C-alpha positions in Angstrom: -8.8 -6.5 23.7 -11.6 -7.8 20.8 -14.9 -9.1 22.6 -14.6 -13.1 22.5 -17.2 -13.2 20.3 -19.1 -11.0 17.8 -21.4 -11.3 15.2 -21.7 -8.7 12.1 -25.1 -9.4 11.3 -27.0 -9.3 8.4 -25.0 -6.6 6.2 -26.2 -4.7 3.5 -23.7 -6.6 1.3 -20.6 -8.6 1.9 -17.5 -8.8 -0.3 -16.3 -12.7 0.4 -13.6 -14.3 -1.0 -16.0 -16.5 -2.9 -19.5 -16.2 -4.9 -21.2 -16.8 -1.5 -21.9 -13.3 -0.2 -23.0 -14.5 3.6 -25.9 -12.4 3.9 -26.7 -13.7 7.2 -22.9 -11.8 8.0 -20.0 -13.4 9.9 -18.9 -14.3 13.4 -15.5 -13.3 14.9 -13.5 -14.9 17.8 -10.7 -13.6 19.4 -9.8 -11.3 16.2 -10.2 -14.2 13.6 -13.3 -15.1 11.4 -14.9 -17.8 12.5 -18.3 -18.6 10.6 -19.8 -17.1 7.6 -23.5 -17.1 7.8 -26.5 -18.1 5.1 -29.6 -15.9 5.2 -31.6 -16.7 8.4 -28.8 -18.8 9.9 -27.5 -18.1 13.6 -23.8 -18.5 15.0 -23.2 -22.3 16.1 -22.9 -20.9 19.5 -24.0 -18.1 21.4 -22.3 -14.6 21.1 -21.1 -12.1 23.3 -22.2 -9.3 21.3 -24.0 -8.2 17.9 -23.2 -5.8 15.6 -26.2 -4.8 13.6 -24.9 -4.4 10.0 -28.5 -3.9 8.0 -26.8 -0.3 6.5 -23.5 -1.3 6.1 -21.2 -2.8 3.1 -18.6 -5.3 4.4 -15.6 -5.3 2.9 -12.1 -7.0 3.7 -9.6 -4.3 5.3 -8.1 -2.7 2.2 -4.1 -3.1 1.5 -2.3 -0.8 0.4 1.1 -1.9 -0.9 2.9 1.0 -2.1 3.4 4.5 -0.1 5.7 7.2 0.7 4.1 8.3 4.0 6.8 11.3 4.7 5.4 12.8 1.1 2.3 14.3 2.9 4.4 17.1 4.0 4.6 18.2 0.2 1.2 17.7 -1.3 0.2 20.1 -4.2 3.5 21.9 -3.8 3.1 24.5 -6.8 6.9 24.3 -8.7 6.6 20.3 -9.1 2.5 20.7 -10.0 3.0 19.9 -13.4 6.1 17.8 -13.5 7.1 14.5 -14.8 8.4 12.1 -12.4 12.1 12.7 -13.2 12.2 16.5 -12.9 9.3 16.3 -10.1 12.1 14.2 -8.1 15.1 16.5 -8.9 12.9 19.4 -7.5 11.6 17.5 -4.5 14.9 15.7 -3.1 16.5 18.6 -1.5 13.3 19.6 0.2 12.8 16.1 1.5 16.5 16.1 2.3 15.7 18.1 5.1 13.4 15.5 7.0 13.4 15.1 10.8 12.3 12.4 13.1 9.9 14.6 14.5 8.3 15.6 10.8 8.5 11.9 9.6 6.2 11.1 12.4 3.6 13.4 11.8 3.9 12.7 8.2 3.5 9.4 8.8 0.6 9.8 11.3 -1.3 11.4 8.9 -1.0 9.3 6.2 -1.7 6.4 8.5 -4.8 8.1 9.7 -6.1 9.1 6.2 -5.8 5.4 5.1 -7.5 3.9 8.3 -10.2 6.3 7.5 -10.6 5.5 3.7 -10.9 1.4 5.2 -7.3 0.6 4.8 -6.0 -1.9 7.5 -2.5 -2.6 6.3 0.0 -0.3 4.8 3.3 -0.8 2.7 5.5 2.1 2.8 8.7 2.1 1.0 11.1 4.4 2.9 14.3 5.5 1.1 15.6 8.8 2.6 18.0 8.5 5.6 19.8 12.1 5.6 21.7 12.7 8.9 19.5 12.7 12.1 17.1 10.5 10.6 19.2 7.2 10.5 16.3 5.4 12.8 13.4 6.4 10.2 12.1 2.8 10.2 12.0 2.8 13.8 9.8 5.9 14.3 7.4 4.9 11.7 7.0 1.2 13.6 6.1 3.6 16.4 3.3 5.4 14.7 1.8 1.9 13.2 1.7 0.9 16.9 -0.1 4.0 18.1 -2.6 3.8 15.1 -3.4 0.0 15.6 -2.9 -1.1 11.8 -0.7 -3.4 10.1 2.3 -2.5 8.0 4.9 -3.7 5.8 7.7 -1.1 6.6 10.6 -1.4 3.5 13.5 -0.1 4.5 14.7 1.5 1.5 18.2 2.9 0.2 19.6 4.9 -2.3 23.3 4.8 -3.2 24.2 6.1 -6.2 24.0 10.2 -5.9 24.5 12.8 -8.8 28.4 12.5 -8.4 28.2 8.7 -9.8 25.3 9.4 -12.2 22.6 8.8 -10.2 19.4 11.3 -9.6 19.6 12.2 -6.1 21.9 14.8 -4.2 25.0 13.1 -2.3 23.2 14.4 1.0 20.6 11.6 0.2 22.7 8.5 0.0 24.2 6.0 2.0 27.4 3.9 1.6 26.2 0.3 1.2 27.2 -1.1 4.8 25.3 1.1 6.4 22.3 0.0 4.1 22.7 -3.2 5.1 23.9 -3.5 8.4 20.5 -1.2 9.4 18.3 -3.7 7.5 19.9 -6.6 9.5 19.1 -4.8 12.6 15.2 -3.7 11.4 15.2 -7.4 10.7 16.1 -8.9 13.8 14.1 -6.5 15.8 10.9 -5.9 14.2 10.1 -8.4 11.8 7.1 -10.7 12.6 6.4 -14.0 11.1 3.4 -15.4 12.7 -0.3 -15.1 11.1 -1.9 -11.7 12.4 1.7 -9.9 12.3 1.3 -6.4 12.8 5.0 -5.1 11.9 6.5 -6.6 8.9 10.2 -5.3 7.3 11.0 -5.7 3.8 14.4 -4.6 1.9 13.6 -1.7 -0.7 16.4 -0.2 -2.8 14.7 2.6 -4.3 15.3 2.3 -8.0 17.5 1.7 -10.7 18.6 5.5 -11.2 19.1 5.8 -7.6 20.9 2.5 -6.1 23.8 0.5 -7.5 24.0 -3.0 -8.6 25.8 -4.1 -5.6 23.2 -3.0 -3.3 20.2 -4.7 -5.8 22.4 -7.7 -5.7 23.1 -7.9 -1.8 19.8 -6.9 -0.7 18.5 -9.8 -2.6 21.0 -12.5 -1.0 20.2 -10.6 2.8 16.2 -11.1 1.9 16.9 -14.6 0.9 19.3 -15.6 3.8 16.2 -14.1 6.6 13.1 -14.9 4.3 11.7 -11.3 3.5 10.4 -9.8 0.7 11.8 -7.4 -1.7 10.3 -4.2 -2.9 11.8 -1.5 -5.8 10.1 0.9 -8.3 10.4 -0.4 -12.2 9.2 0.4 -15.3 7.4 3.8 -13.9 8.6 5.5 -17.1 10.2 5.8 -20.4 13.0 7.9 -18.8 13.8 5.1 -16.2 14.0 2.9 -19.3 16.2 4.9 -21.3 18.9 5.4 -17.8 18.8 1.4 -17.8 19.6 0.8 -21.1 22.5 3.6 -21.0 23.9 2.9 -17.7 23.7 -0.8 -17.7 23.1 -1.8 -21.3 19.9 -3.4 -20.1 16.2 -3.3 -20.3 14.3 -2.7 -16.9 13.4 -6.6 -16.7 16.6 -7.8 -18.0 18.2 -5.3 -15.2 15.8 -6.9 -12.5 17.1 -10.5 -13.5 20.7 -9.7 -13.7 20.8 -8.6 -10.1 18.9 -11.4 -8.8 15.5 -9.9 -7.9 13.3 -11.8 -10.7 10.9 -14.1 -8.5 8.2 -14.6 -6.2 9.5 -12.5 -3.1 9.5 -9.3 -4.9 6.8 -7.0 -5.6 7.1 -3.9 -8.0 6.0 -0.9 -7.8 4.1 0.8 -11.2 5.5 -1.8 -13.6 3.6 0.1 -16.6 6.6 -0.4 -19.9 6.9 -3.9 -20.2 6.7 -5.8 -23.6 5.4 -9.1 -24.1 8.3 -10.9 -23.5 9.0 -8.9 -20.3 5.3 -9.8 -19.1 5.5 -13.3 -19.6 8.8 -13.9 -17.7 7.8 -11.5 -14.7 4.6 -14.0 -14.5 6.5 -16.9 -14.6 9.0 -16.2 -11.9 5.9 -15.2 -9.7 6.8 -11.3 -9.6 4.0 -9.2 -8.3 3.3 -5.7 -9.5 1.4 -2.5 -7.3 -0.7 -0.4 -9.8 -0.4 3.1 -8.8 -3.3 4.5 -11.0 -3.5 8.0 -9.5 -0.2 8.5 -9.3 0.7 7.4 -13.0 -1.9 10.0 -13.8 -0.8 12.4 -12.3 2.8 12.2 -13.2 1.5 10.8 -16.7 3.7 7.8 -16.7 1.4 5.6 -18.1 -0.9 2.5 -17.6 0.1 -0.8 -16.0 -1.1 -3.7 -18.2 -3.0 -5.6 -15.2 -5.0 -8.2 -17.2 -1.8 -9.7 -19.2 0.4 -9.4 -15.9 -2.8 -11.5 -14.6 -2.9 -13.9 -17.2 0.8 -14.8 -17.4 0.6 -15.4 -13.6 1.5 -12.1 -12.1 0.1 -11.2 -8.7 -1.8 -7.4 -9.1 -2.4 -5.0 -6.0 -2.9 -1.8 -5.8 -1.0 1.4 -3.9 -1.8 4.7 -3.5 2.0 5.8 -3.9 3.5 8.9 -2.3 1.5 11.9 -0.8 3.1 14.1 -3.2 2.1 12.5 -6.6 -1.4 11.3 -5.8 -1.7 13.6 -3.5 -4.1 11.7 -1.1 -3.8 8.6 1.0 -7.3 7.1 0.4 -8.0 3.7 -0.8 -11.4 3.0 -1.5 -10.7 6.1 -4.0 -7.8 4.1 -5.2 -9.8 1.4 -6.3 -12.4 3.3 -8.2 -9.3 5.0 -10.1 -7.8 1.8 -10.6 -11.4 0.4 -12.3 -11.7 3.8 -14.7 -8.3 3.7 -15.5 -8.0 0.3 -16.4 -11.5 0.6 -18.4 -9.4 2.9 -20.4 -7.3 0.2 -21.5 -9.6 -2.7 -21.6 -13.1 -1.6 -22.0 -15.9 -1.8 -19.3 -17.2 -5.4 -19.7 -13.4 -6.7 -18.9 -12.8 -4.2 -15.6 -15.7 -4.8 -13.0 -16.0 -3.1 -9.8 -15.7 -6.8 -8.2 -11.9 -7.2 -9.8 -10.7 -3.6 -8.8 -11.9 -4.7 -5.0 -10.0 -7.8 -5.4 -6.9 -6.1 -6.3 -7.3 -3.6 -3.3 -7.5 -7.0 -0.9 -6.7 -10.4 -2.0 -4.0 -9.5 -4.7 -2.6 -6.8 -2.3 -2.2 -9.6 0.5 -0.3 -11.7 -2.1 1.9 -8.7 -3.1 3.0 -8.5 0.6 3.3 -12.7 1.3 0.2 -12.7 3.1 -2.6 -15.2 3.2 -3.8 -14.3 7.0 -5.6 -10.7 5.7 -7.3 -9.6 2.4 -10.2 -12.2 2.5 -13.8 -12.4 4.5 -13.2 -16.4 5.0 -12.9 -18.7 8.1 -9.9 -18.8 9.5 -8.9 -15.1 8.1 -8.1 -12.2 10.4 -11.2 -10.0 11.5 -9.7 -7.1 9.5 -13.0 -5.2 8.2 -14.4 -1.9 6.5 -17.7 -0.9 6.8 -19.3 1.6 4.8 -22.4 3.2 4.5 -24.4 4.0 1.7 -26.4 7.0 3.4 -24.9 10.1 1.5 -26.4 12.1 -0.9 -24.5 10.5 -3.7 -25.7 7.2 -3.1 -29.3 7.8 -3.6 -30.6 5.9 -6.0 -27.8 3.3 -6.2 -29.1 -0.5 -6.6 -26.3 -2.9 -6.1 -24.5 -2.3 -2.8 -21.1 -3.3 -3.9 -20.8 -1.4 -7.5 -21.9 1.7 -5.7 -19.0 1.9 -3.6 -16.8 2.6 -6.6 -19.5 4.2 -9.0 -20.5 6.8 -6.6 -17.0 7.6 -4.8 -17.3 6.3 -1.6 -14.5 8.0 0.1 -14.9 7.2 3.9 -15.7 4.1 5.9 -18.0 4.3 8.7 -16.2 1.7 10.8 -13.1 -0.3 10.2 -12.0 -3.3 12.6 -8.3 -4.5 12.9 -7.9 -8.0 14.8 -11.1 -8.0 15.8 -11.0 -4.5 17.4 -12.8 -1.6 16.3 -10.3 1.5 15.1 -12.9 3.5 13.4 -16.3 4.2 14.7 -19.0 6.4 13.0 -16.1 7.7 10.5 -13.9 8.8 13.4 -10.2 7.1 14.6 -10.7 6.0 18.4 -8.2 8.2 20.6 -6.6 10.2 17.7 -7.2 13.9 17.9 -7.6 14.7 14.2 -7.4 18.2 14.5 -4.5 18.7 16.4 -2.7 16.2 14.2 -3.8 18.6 11.3 -2.5 21.9 12.9 1.1 20.3 13.7 1.3 18.6 10.2 0.5 22.0 8.4 3.2 23.8 10.7 5.6 21.0 9.7 5.0 20.9 6.5 5.4 24.8 6.0 8.7 24.7 7.8 10.2 22.1 5.5 9.4 23.9 2.4 11.0 27.2 3.8 13.9 25.3 5.0 
């Protein structure tokens, strides 16, 4: 259990929700931030313990809003290293169809551990593969999230449009609509938490226009409204996807989204690259959010998300590492750095600042998940913190601590706290045998590829 009252004292720098940097630090009580302190200010009441943060840059826990945990088993696989999205998927689908519960548990634990070490405290996963024997995939993920002590938005994904009916995935990876919807209701009833500080939440996430039917899109939207949960899907990632929508539905991607009842504030989209001006305006007016996945978009040569236009129109922007077979890492602080640099190519250095990129990785990502209790260092918010030191060689000579995190390439947090409880201490996850996990995961990855 977290200490009753803890003072994170005199940080080197602290990234708050406002311009006030709270140089005196912050006070945590029962897992909640209760005070932000000015220079020389002391807590209003005595504390039970103090952590001297003079060597630490303190951020809100980073929030990853799009991932595919299972893909850690197929990182840097030679046959797909140089392929764009559609052939990349077609090559990998038969491999992923061999997933088992045991392999998924290992893959998820590796993804979550890697995220946690990078300063990430909340992760959204989009799991859409349910081959025979893996019908309870989300249940497996719930157990792993709880074991790591993180927060997660676990998206019950789906694929219902197989090759035989004009879709992209092979038949052994698709499910019938009734199975998808029944399991979605089961997962919401069993796991979805609605309180502040929720650890597990469920979203509904048909995979993409080229892998699900309009029926499952509409039915998922109706179910999400009925149970007040969020909706997630891939959209406008590539020009191939746009061509697919035009050929199959006679609609561009945003028109298709609207036609199936998804254009609204309940929805957040992965990638969101290929939108025109009118579509950007509609997305913003609807309050639909976009998860920018810079590393994956560069790896697959998909394009660059128009973040500033989307924000100006009213859309929330967050960040995601995407699957660990198209990144091929699960590192949120490096993803913020990648977002900074990729977006500067589009908009210039003056408009894309380190603070903007860190805001996408924290406040923006929280908005995508419909949460106002995380993503900020502010009174009343959950005590989810990522603390980084700048004592490595690559930081020597740096002057602005917050900028140095991204510009000098921070890649690992020294400490991470979730709900007032330390989960990473001195760069190590409490209670996790990382060497043993790596050994088991490597064996599982080799078995999956071998078939």
